[in-house]
Each structure stands twice: as C-alpha cells, then as structure tokens.
C-alpha positions as CSV (number, residue, x, y, z in Angstrom):
1,M,72.1,-157.0,56.7
2,L,73.3,-153.7,55.6
3,N,76.8,-154.5,56.9
4,N,76.8,-157.9,55.0
5,Q,76.0,-156.1,51.7
6,K,78.8,-153.6,52.3
7,V,81.3,-156.5,52.9
8,S,80.1,-158.3,49.7
9,G,80.5,-155.1,47.6
10,A,84.0,-154.5,49.0
11,E,85.1,-158.1,48.1
12,N,83.8,-157.7,44.5
13,M,85.8,-154.5,44.1
14,K,89.0,-156.2,45.4
15,I,88.6,-159.0,42.8
16,I,88.1,-156.5,39.9
17,L,91.1,-154.4,40.9
18,V,93.3,-157.5,41.1
19,F,92.1,-158.5,37.6
20,L,92.9,-155.1,36.2
21,F,96.4,-155.3,37.7
22,I,97.3,-158.8,36.4
23,A,95.8,-158.5,32.9
24,P,98.4,-156.1,31.5
25,L,101.2,-158.2,32.9
26,A,99.8,-161.5,31.5
27,L,99.3,-160.1,27.9
28,P,103.0,-159.4,27.1
29,A,104.1,-162.7,28.6
30,R,101.6,-164.6,26.5
31,A,102.6,-162.7,23.4
32,E,106.2,-163.5,23.9
33,K,105.5,-167.2,24.5
34,D,103.3,-167.5,21.4
35,Y,105.9,-165.7,19.3
36,S,108.7,-168.0,20.3
37,S,106.5,-171.1,19.7
38,F,105.5,-170.3,16.1
39,D,108.7,-168.5,15.2
40,S,109.9,-171.2,13.0
41,A,106.7,-171.9,11.2
42,V,105.1,-168.5,10.7
43,S,106.4,-165.2,9.6
44,P,106.9,-162.4,12.0
45,E,104.0,-160.3,10.5
46,T,101.6,-163.2,10.8
47,K,102.6,-164.0,14.4
48,S,102.1,-160.4,15.4
49,R,98.6,-160.3,13.9
50,F,97.6,-163.5,15.7
51,A,99.0,-162.3,19.0
52,M,97.1,-159.0,18.8
53,L,93.8,-160.7,18.0
54,D,94.2,-163.0,21.0
55,D,95.1,-160.1,23.2
56,V,92.1,-158.1,22.1
57,R,89.8,-161.1,22.6
58,I,91.1,-161.8,26.1
59,L,91.0,-158.1,27.0
60,A,87.4,-157.7,25.6
61,N,86.2,-160.7,27.6
62,G,87.8,-159.3,30.7
63,L,86.3,-155.9,30.2
64,L,82.9,-157.4,29.6
65,Q,83.1,-159.4,32.8
66,L,84.3,-156.2,34.6
67,G,81.4,-154.2,33.2
68,H,78.9,-156.8,34.4
69,G,80.5,-156.8,37.9
70,L,80.5,-153.0,38.0
71,K,76.9,-152.9,36.9
72,D,75.8,-155.3,39.7
73,F,77.8,-153.5,42.3
74,V,76.4,-150.1,41.3
75,H,72.8,-151.5,41.3
76,K,73.3,-153.1,44.8
77,T,75.0,-149.9,46.2
78,K,72.2,-147.8,44.8
79,G,69.5,-149.9,46.6
80,Q,71.5,-149.8,49.8
81,M,71.8,-146.1,49.6
82,N,68.0,-145.7,49.0
83,D,67.3,-147.8,52.1
84,I,69.7,-145.8,54.2
85,F,68.2,-142.5,53.1
86,Q,64.7,-143.8,53.8
87,K,65.6,-144.9,57.3
88,L,67.3,-141.5,58.0
89,Y,64.2,-139.7,56.8
90,I,61.9,-141.7,59.1
91,F,64.3,-141.2,62.0
92,D,64.5,-137.4,61.4
93,R,60.7,-137.2,61.2
94,S,60.2,-139.1,64.4
95,F,62.9,-137.0,66.2
96,Y,61.2,-133.9,65.1
97,E,57.7,-135.0,66.3
98,L,59.1,-136.0,69.7
99,S,60.8,-132.7,70.0
100,Q,57.6,-130.9,69.3
101,Q,55.7,-133.0,71.9
102,T,58.4,-132.4,74.5
103,S,58.2,-128.7,73.9
104,E,54.4,-128.7,74.3
105,I,54.5,-130.7,77.5
106,K,57.1,-128.3,79.0
107,E,54.9,-125.3,78.0
108,E,51.8,-126.9,79.6
109,E,53.7,-127.8,82.8
110,E,55.1,-124.2,83.1
111,Q,51.6,-122.8,82.6
112,L,50.2,-125.1,85.3
113,R,52.9,-124.1,87.7
114,Q,52.3,-120.4,87.0
115,T,48.5,-120.9,87.5
116,T,49.1,-122.8,90.7
117,A,51.3,-120.0,92.0
118,R,48.7,-117.3,91.2
119,L,45.9,-119.3,92.8
120,Q,47.9,-119.8,95.9
121,I,48.6,-116.1,96.1
122,N,44.9,-115.3,95.6
123,N,44.0,-117.9,98.2
124,E,46.3,-116.2,100.8
125,E,44.8,-112.8,100.0
126,I,41.3,-114.1,100.3
127,K,42.1,-115.8,103.6
128,N,43.6,-112.5,105.0
129,L,40.5,-110.6,103.8
130,S,38.2,-113.2,105.4
131,Q,40.0,-112.9,108.7
132,E,39.7,-109.1,108.6
133,M,36.0,-109.5,107.8
134,N,35.5,-111.9,110.7
135,S,37.2,-109.5,113.1
136,K,35.0,-106.7,111.9
137,I,31.9,-108.9,112.3
138,E,32.9,-109.7,115.9
139,D,33.3,-106.0,116.6
140,L,29.9,-105.3,115.1
141,I,28.3,-108.1,117.1
142,Q,29.7,-106.6,120.3
143,N,28.3,-103.3,119.3
144,K,25.0,-104.9,118.6
145,I,25.0,-106.5,122.0
146,Q,25.7,-103.1,123.6
147,L,23.0,-101.5,121.5
148,Q,20.6,-104.2,122.4
149,E,21.2,-103.6,126.1
150,K,20.5,-99.9,125.5
151,V,17.3,-100.8,123.6
152,W,16.2,-102.9,126.5
153,G,16.8,-100.0,128.8
154,L,14.8,-97.8,126.5
155,E,11.9,-100.4,126.4
156,D,11.8,-100.0,130.2
157,K,11.6,-96.3,129.8
158,V,8.9,-96.6,127.1
159,T,6.9,-98.8,129.5
160,K,7.1,-96.1,132.1
161,L,6.2,-93.5,129.6
162,A,3.0,-95.3,128.7
163,V,1.5,-93.3,131.6
164,V,3.7,-90.2,131.5
165,Q,4.0,-88.3,128.2
166,P,7.7,-88.4,127.0
167,S,9.5,-85.2,126.4
168,V,10.5,-84.1,122.9
169,Q,14.2,-84.7,123.7
170,E,13.6,-88.3,124.9
171,T,11.5,-89.0,121.8
172,K,14.3,-87.7,119.5
173,E,16.8,-89.9,121.5
174,I,14.7,-93.0,121.0
175,S,14.2,-92.3,117.3
176,S,18.0,-91.7,116.8
177,L,18.8,-95.0,118.6
178,K,16.4,-97.0,116.5
179,A,17.8,-95.6,113.3
180,F,21.3,-96.4,114.5
181,V,20.4,-99.9,115.4
182,E,18.7,-100.5,112.0
183,Q,21.8,-99.1,110.3
184,Q,24.1,-101.4,112.2
185,D,21.8,-104.4,111.4
186,N,22.0,-103.6,107.7
187,H,25.7,-103.2,107.9
188,I,26.1,-106.6,109.6
189,K,23.9,-108.3,107.0
190,Q,26.0,-106.8,104.2
191,L,29.2,-108.0,105.9
192,L,27.8,-111.5,106.4
193,K,26.9,-111.6,102.7
194,I,30.5,-110.5,101.8
195,V,31.9,-113.2,104.1
196,E,29.7,-115.8,102.6
197,D,30.9,-114.9,99.1
198,Q,34.5,-115.0,100.3
199,H,34.0,-118.5,101.6
200,V,32.5,-119.6,98.3
201,Q,35.5,-118.1,96.5
202,L,37.9,-119.8,98.9
203,D,36.3,-123.2,98.3
204,R,36.5,-122.7,94.5
205,Q,40.2,-121.6,94.7
206,H,40.9,-124.6,97.0
207,N,39.4,-127.0,94.5
208,Q,41.3,-125.5,91.6
209,I,44.6,-125.8,93.5
210,K,43.8,-129.4,94.4
211,E,43.1,-130.2,90.7
212,L,46.4,-128.6,89.6
213,E,48.4,-130.4,92.2
214,D,46.9,-133.6,91.0
215,K,48.1,-133.0,87.5
216,L,51.6,-131.9,88.5
217,N,52.2,-134.7,91.0
218,H,50.2,-137.5,89.3
219,I,48.1,-138.0,92.4
220,E,45.5,-140.7,92.1
221,L,42.3,-140.9,94.2
222,Q,42.4,-144.0,96.4
223,D,39.4,-146.3,96.0
224,L,37.9,-146.7,99.5
225,T,35.4,-149.4,98.6
226,E,37.4,-152.0,100.5
227,N,37.9,-149.6,103.5
228,S,34.3,-148.6,104.0
229,F,31.4,-150.2,106.0
230,T,29.4,-150.7,102.8
231,G,27.7,-154.1,102.7
232,E,27.7,-154.5,106.5
233,Q,24.7,-154.5,108.7
234,T,22.8,-151.2,108.7
235,E,23.1,-149.0,111.8
236,S,19.9,-149.4,113.9
237,D,20.3,-146.3,116.0
238,A,21.1,-142.7,115.2
239,T,24.7,-142.2,116.0
240,S,25.6,-138.6,116.4
241,F,28.8,-137.2,115.0
242,P,28.8,-133.4,115.5
243,A,31.5,-131.6,113.6
244,R,32.2,-129.4,116.6
245,N,30.3,-128.6,119.7
246,V,30.9,-124.9,119.3
247,T,27.7,-123.9,121.1
248,A,28.2,-126.1,124.1
249,V,28.0,-124.3,127.4
250,T,29.6,-125.4,130.7
251,H,27.0,-126.2,133.3
252,K,27.9,-126.3,137.0
253,P,25.2,-127.8,139.1
254,D,25.0,-126.9,142.7
255,G,25.5,-130.5,143.9
256,A,28.5,-132.6,142.9
257,A,27.6,-135.3,140.4
258,P,29.8,-138.4,139.9
259,D,29.2,-138.7,136.1
260,C,26.9,-137.6,133.3
261,T,24.2,-140.2,134.1
262,A,23.8,-138.7,137.5
263,L,23.5,-135.3,136.0
264,H,20.8,-136.6,133.6
265,N,18.9,-138.1,136.5
266,S,19.0,-134.8,138.3
267,G,17.2,-133.1,135.5
268,L,20.0,-131.9,133.1
269,R,18.8,-133.6,129.9
270,S,20.6,-131.8,127.1
271,S,24.0,-132.6,125.6
272,G,26.9,-130.3,126.5
273,V,29.9,-129.6,128.8
274,Y,29.2,-130.2,132.5
275,T,31.3,-130.3,135.7
276,I,31.4,-133.6,137.6
277,K,33.2,-134.7,140.7
278,P,33.7,-138.5,141.0
279,N,34.0,-140.0,144.5
280,G,37.5,-139.2,145.9
281,S,38.5,-137.0,143.0
282,E,38.7,-133.4,142.1
283,A,36.0,-131.8,139.9
284,F,36.6,-131.5,136.2
285,D,34.7,-130.8,133.0
286,V,33.3,-133.5,130.7
287,Y,31.2,-133.6,127.6
288,C,27.9,-135.4,128.3
289,E,26.0,-136.8,125.3
290,T,22.3,-137.5,125.7
291,K,21.0,-140.6,123.9
292,F,18.8,-143.7,124.6
293,G,17.0,-141.8,127.3
294,S,20.1,-141.2,129.4
295,S,23.5,-139.4,129.3
296,W,26.9,-140.8,128.5
297,T,30.3,-139.5,129.5
298,V,32.5,-139.0,126.4
299,I,36.2,-139.9,127.0
300,Q,37.4,-139.5,123.4
301,N,36.2,-137.6,120.4
302,R,37.8,-137.3,116.9
303,V,36.1,-135.6,114.0
304,D,38.5,-133.7,111.7
305,G,42.1,-134.3,112.7
306,S,42.6,-130.8,114.1
307,L,44.3,-132.3,117.3
308,D,47.5,-134.3,117.3
309,F,47.0,-137.5,119.2
310,N,50.7,-138.5,119.0
311,Q,51.2,-137.5,122.7
312,T,53.3,-138.5,125.6
313,W,52.4,-140.8,128.6
314,D,51.8,-137.8,130.9
315,A,49.5,-136.2,128.3
316,Y,47.4,-139.3,128.0
317,A,47.2,-139.7,131.7
318,N,46.1,-136.1,132.4
319,G,44.1,-135.5,129.2
320,F,44.4,-133.0,126.3
321,G,42.3,-131.1,123.8
322,D,39.1,-129.1,124.1
323,V,36.0,-131.0,125.3
324,N,34.0,-128.8,122.9
325,E,36.0,-130.2,119.9
326,E,38.5,-133.0,119.6
327,F,39.9,-134.3,122.9
328,W,41.1,-137.2,125.1
329,L,39.6,-136.9,128.6
330,G,42.5,-138.6,130.4
331,L,43.2,-142.0,131.9
332,D,43.3,-140.6,135.5
333,K,39.9,-139.0,135.0
334,T,38.4,-142.0,133.3
335,Y,39.7,-144.3,136.1
336,S,38.2,-142.0,138.7
337,I,34.8,-142.4,137.1
338,T,34.9,-146.2,136.4
339,K,36.2,-147.2,139.8
340,Q,32.8,-146.1,141.3
341,G,31.1,-149.1,139.8
342,D,30.5,-151.2,136.7
343,Y,30.4,-149.4,133.4
344,I,29.7,-150.1,129.7
345,L,32.2,-148.9,127.0
346,R,30.6,-147.8,123.7
347,I,32.7,-147.1,120.6
348,E,31.0,-145.2,117.7
349,L,32.7,-145.2,114.3
350,Q,32.1,-143.4,111.0
351,D,33.9,-144.1,107.7
352,W,34.6,-141.7,104.8
353,K,31.4,-142.7,103.1
354,D,29.5,-141.5,106.2
355,N,28.5,-145.1,107.2
356,K,28.1,-145.4,111.0
357,R,28.7,-148.4,113.2
358,H,29.1,-149.1,116.9
359,I,30.2,-151.7,119.3
360,E,29.7,-152.1,123.1
361,Y,31.7,-153.8,125.8
362,A,31.5,-154.6,129.4
363,F,34.8,-153.5,130.8
364,S,37.1,-152.9,133.7
365,L,39.9,-150.3,133.9
366,G,42.9,-150.6,136.2
367,G,44.7,-147.7,137.9
368,P,48.1,-146.2,137.1
369,E,49.9,-149.0,139.0
370,T,48.7,-151.4,136.3
371,N,49.4,-149.1,133.4
372,Y,45.6,-148.6,133.2
373,T,45.0,-152.3,132.2
374,L,41.8,-152.7,130.2
375,Q,39.7,-155.9,130.1
376,L,36.8,-156.2,127.6
377,S,33.9,-158.5,127.0
378,R,31.7,-157.7,123.9
379,I,28.0,-157.2,124.5
380,S,26.6,-156.1,121.1
381,G,27.4,-154.1,118.0
382,S,27.0,-153.6,114.3
383,I,30.7,-154.2,113.3
384,P,33.0,-157.2,113.9
385,N,35.1,-157.0,117.1
386,A,38.7,-155.8,116.7
387,L,39.9,-155.7,120.3
388,P,41.0,-158.8,122.2
389,E,38.5,-160.0,124.8
390,Q,39.2,-161.5,128.3
391,T,42.8,-160.3,127.9
392,E,44.8,-157.7,129.9
393,L,45.4,-154.8,127.6
394,R,48.0,-152.3,128.9
395,F,48.1,-148.8,127.7
396,S,51.3,-147.7,126.0
397,T,52.6,-144.5,124.3
398,V,55.7,-143.5,122.3
399,D,57.6,-142.8,125.5
400,H,56.1,-145.5,127.7
401,D,55.7,-148.9,126.1
402,A,54.5,-151.5,128.7
403,D,54.4,-154.4,126.2
404,L,57.7,-155.1,124.5
405,I,56.6,-158.0,122.4
406,N,59.7,-159.7,120.9
407,N,61.6,-156.4,121.3
408,F,59.2,-154.8,118.9
409,N,58.2,-151.3,120.2
410,C,54.8,-150.8,118.7
411,P,54.3,-147.1,119.3
412,E,57.5,-146.2,117.5
413,N,56.6,-148.3,114.5
414,Y,52.9,-147.4,114.5
415,L,52.9,-143.6,114.5
416,G,50.7,-142.3,117.3
417,T,49.7,-145.8,118.6
418,S,48.9,-144.6,122.1
419,W,46.4,-147.3,122.8
420,W,45.7,-150.5,124.7
421,H,47.8,-153.4,123.5
422,S,48.4,-157.1,124.3
423,E,50.5,-157.3,121.1
424,C,51.0,-155.0,118.2
425,E,47.4,-155.1,116.9
426,E,46.6,-152.9,113.9
427,T,43.4,-151.4,115.4
428,N,44.1,-148.0,116.7
429,L,41.6,-145.2,117.4
430,N,44.3,-142.8,118.6
431,G,46.4,-143.0,115.4
432,K,47.4,-140.3,113.0
433,Y,44.4,-138.8,111.3
434,V,44.7,-139.6,107.5
435,A,42.3,-138.4,104.9
436,P,41.6,-140.6,101.8
437,R,43.1,-138.0,99.5
438,S,46.8,-137.9,99.9
439,K,50.0,-138.3,97.9
440,G,51.0,-141.9,97.3
441,R,49.4,-145.0,98.9
442,L,48.3,-144.9,102.5
443,D,50.5,-146.6,105.1
444,R,48.0,-148.7,107.1
445,R,50.3,-148.5,110.1
446,K,49.9,-144.8,110.3
447,G,46.1,-144.2,110.1
448,L,42.9,-144.2,112.1
449,Y,41.8,-147.8,111.6
450,W,39.4,-150.5,112.9
451,K,40.9,-153.9,111.9
452,P,39.2,-157.1,113.0
453,K,41.6,-160.0,113.3
454,K,40.0,-161.9,110.4
455,G,38.5,-158.9,108.5
456,R,39.5,-156.0,106.3
457,Y,40.7,-152.5,107.3
458,Y,38.1,-149.8,108.0
459,L,39.6,-146.3,107.4
460,L,37.8,-144.0,109.8
461,K,36.7,-140.4,109.6
462,S,35.2,-140.0,113.1
463,T,35.4,-141.9,116.4
464,K,33.8,-141.4,119.7
465,I,34.3,-143.4,123.0
466,M,31.7,-143.1,125.8
467,I,31.0,-144.8,129.1
468,H,27.8,-145.4,131.1
469,P,26.9,-147.3,134.2
470,T,25.6,-150.9,133.5
471,D,22.1,-150.2,134.8
472,L,21.1,-148.8,131.4
473,K,18.6,-151.0,129.4
474,S,19.5,-152.6,126.1
475,F,19.9,-150.0,123.3
476,D,19.9,-152.2,120.2
C-alpha cells in the first residue's frame, strides 16, 4: 500500500510540473491571438488591458489548482512518513528486545557450562578420594583381622592364666594390645563415616550434573507407563533379584553333584556358588538359588548392565561373566546339565518400576551340532508368552547366524541379539542394557525387551533364567 501511495504522489508531481512548463508558453500565444483579432475594433491600450486581465485570471486559476494539489500531496506524504517512522520505531524496539534476550540466554548457557565443568572436576576429585579411603579401609580391615587373631591367642593365654597368676610384663602386653585394638576400631569407624559422607556427596554431585546436562541437551524423561508391567496380574510368589551376590561363597562338596537340585537334596540349602559335575562333563561352578523348597541352577543373570552381552559364538558356548554378579553360564555347560533328564525353564523379569513377573516352560535343548536348538512349551506364568512354542529355535550371535530369514541377519541389525530365533523376533533377554534415562528416544531394537507377539514392549531392568528337573511340584 505504501508503494501505491508513492506512485500516486509521483504522478501528481509530474502533472503539476508539466502545467507549470506549458502555462508560460500558452500565455504569450493567447495574447498575440487576441491582439490580432481585436486589432481593428479596439485600440492598442484597451487590447493590452484585456489581455493582461485574462492572463492574470488564467494564471491565478492555475496557481490555485496547483496550491490545492500541493496541499493534498504534502498531507498524504506527511501521513506516509508518520506510518514509516512508527513502523521503524516498532522494528527497532523489537530488535533491541530480541538482542537482550539472546544475550541473557548466552550468559545463562555459559554459566551452566562452567558449573557443569566445575561439578565434573569435583566429582573426579571425590571419586579419587573415595578410592583412597576404600584402600585405607581395606588395609585397616586386614590389620584388624591380624589383631583379632592375636586377641584370640591372648584369650587362650588368659584362659590358662586363670589358674596361674600372670606376670606384670604379660599384663602390660595385654593392656597395650587392647588399647591398640580399641584405637584401630575407632579409626575404622571414623573412616567409614568419612566414606559414607563422600558417597552422599558423590550422589548429590551426580544428580546436579544430570540436571545440568538435561538443560544443556534438552533431554526429556521417557514415560515408561506403556513399557511397564502395571495393570498386569500381580506376582504371586516372591521373585528374588539381588543386586549382586557379593557375599556368595563357593562350596565344593565331597561328592560330585549333577546340578543344584542334587546339592539341595544332599543338605546344602542356602543360595550361593557351588561346584557341580554333570554326567560325562568336567566340574564347573554355578550359582544355585534356593526357592520353592528346592534349588535352581541359574544360567543367566542381568541386574545392572555392568557386563557386555554383545559377545561372540565361542563366548556364548563357553560362558562369560562372574557367577557372583552378571553372567551367562554357557551353552555347553547348560547342555551338559539338561541332557541328564527333563528340565523346567523359568524366566524371571523385572521392569523399571520394580514390578516382577515370571514364566515357565517345559523345554529341550540340543547340542552344538544343532546350534543348541531350543524347543519350548509354556506351563504357567504371570506375563504373556513372547517366545514361539513347539518350534525349533536355533541360537545365533553376531558372528554365527544360523537363521538367515530372507537374507536379514538379525544379530547385526538387533545389537547384541545373541538369542534363540526362528525369525527376527523382538524379544531378546541378551540385548544391550538400556536405562530409561538417555539422550533421545530409545531404539526398541537395541534394548532388553520382552515383546509378546500381540502385546506391547516391556523394557526390562533385571532378568534371570533358571532350570530345574521336572520332578518339582507346582509353584504357582
């Protein structure tokens, strides 16, 4: 609209300038014509007076029209200039406000980066200090054990001295040792208190760093409602998911037991690491879990993602990990146990809201010549089945895929999918351990999932796979 007004004003100016240019030329011509017409009838003086009056009248009329045109043009131009200045003022003010906001955002971002860097440095220093404290505590514990042994020796001496009066030197030695032991105990208590405070500070620093990283990288917490067991049937039995079996002790019975159930029947009733020797196999260590009045042999345990399960075929055949923590027992060892008779396969699952579910199968496991083919038949459970039944499932890894379905290599496309497949199912308990808090959306092909064929995904926090002979009574 502003351009149209400018064009209209320019045209008006052109008309006015043309008028001013033609008017002086027209006036002498008209005067000459009038003079020649009335030359014969009127005297020269009278003709000149009439010519001048006509010229003045025409000139006055033209000037009057010119004045009106100029007045309108000035008025319109003034209004247009006011509009332009008002728009320029609004633009300048908006630009200034945006510049201020940009500067504030940059300052806040720089402050956040500096704070994050300081917290990370503090976190490293606290970690190093904590490691030093732990080392000192271990040394003190060793010293305490040695002192305890000395105290036990002194107790024996005191028992003997109950009849014989101790000498002054022995009495001083006993008093000195007691004082030293008390001093060491107090020192250990102080160190434990310092370590506890350090752990609290570490947790606080860790939380602050996480919050700052969220602000800098615009991380959003993923809603896990659809990936939890909420709304499903309540677990009827107490499924145990220990964080780590750090206190487990390896037990080696005198006789060779073929599995954990045999150990339990022989009188070993507590959960822990034991040595078994299946028929026709070498002896090896397993973790035995006591429940339902018997003992189960654990063949897989995942609790915190500390162990990488994206392993080769040889690793899955021989086993990997620590049976006290996260581990895979090994296909060869599992086969040596199950070929002794009929076994039950029990899978225990826990989601990130600490809801627990389980499912049990009657199963058979083939040997290495069959790629450890697995066949399942569901018995019971508190979660929908996600593994094909009455179907030969062959075990495959990233470097040994037994099932090339339509030339689609599942393990390469499903990271860490070292699992039993009949096709590229999405259930995988050996997948990459993925926590719910991460950058960006989770890729369901690269997580620890339980996915029924006609159900939703269950993102898992803990898994445990156990076996037991089929002579066990119903547990549900």
